[in-house]
N, C-alpha and C positions, 0 to 999 in steps of 0.2 A: 526589192524595188517594185515588184508586181503588187505586193501587198499595199505599199504606199500609194500606188496609182489607183488600186481598187477602193482604198479608203477615201481618196480624194473624189472619185466618181460617186461613191455612196454619199458623201457629204454634199456634193453638188446636186445629186438627185433629191436628197432630203430638203435642201434649200429651195429647189424649184417646186417641190410638192408643197412645202410650207407657204411659199409665195402664192401659188395657185389657190390654196385653201383660204388664205387671207383675202385674196381678191374676190373669191366667190362669196365669202361672208360679207365683205363691204358692198358688193354689188347687190346682194340680196337685201341688205338693209336700205340701200339707196332706192331699190325698186319699191319697197314697202312705203318709204317716205314719199316717193313720187305718186304712188297710187292714192295715198292719203291726201296729199296736196291737191291732186286733180279732182278728187271727190269733193273736197271743200269748195274748189272753184266752180265745179258743176252745180253744186247746191246754190251758190250765190248767183250764178247765171240763171238758174231756174227761177229763183225768187225775183230777179230783175225782169225776166220775161213775163212772169205773171203780173207784176206791177205795171209794166208797159202795156200789156194787153188791156188791163183795167182802165188805164189812162186813155188808151186809144178809143175804147168804148165810150168813155165820158166825152171825149172830144167829138166823136161821131154824133152822139146824142145831142150835145150842145149845138153842133152845126145844123142838125135837123130842126131843132127848136128855133134857131135863128131864121132858117128858111121859112118855117111856118109863121113866125112873127112878121117877117118881111111880107109874106103873102097876105096876112091879115091886114097889115098896115096899108098895103096897096089897095085892098078891097075897101077899107075905110076911106082912103083918099078918094077913090072913085065915087063912093057913095056920097061923100061930102061935096064933091064937085057936081054931082047930079042934083043935089039939094039946092045948091047955089044958083043953078041955071034956071 
């Protein structure tokens, strides 16, 4: 009877160890997949950030040019008003 109980406990212990090892292997693979996925997302976000920075620079430059054009147009309007008077 004692031998039967010891055998059952040994089988139960082996089953628990097998499950633990299986879970460790699965979790290790999942961790690798997650790191790879996050790396890919980070690369895409970096590319988007670079593109948005470039577009922001173009918008700022365009805004500055519009302000200069508006200033120039104002000067020309004043000059023309002065010539008409």
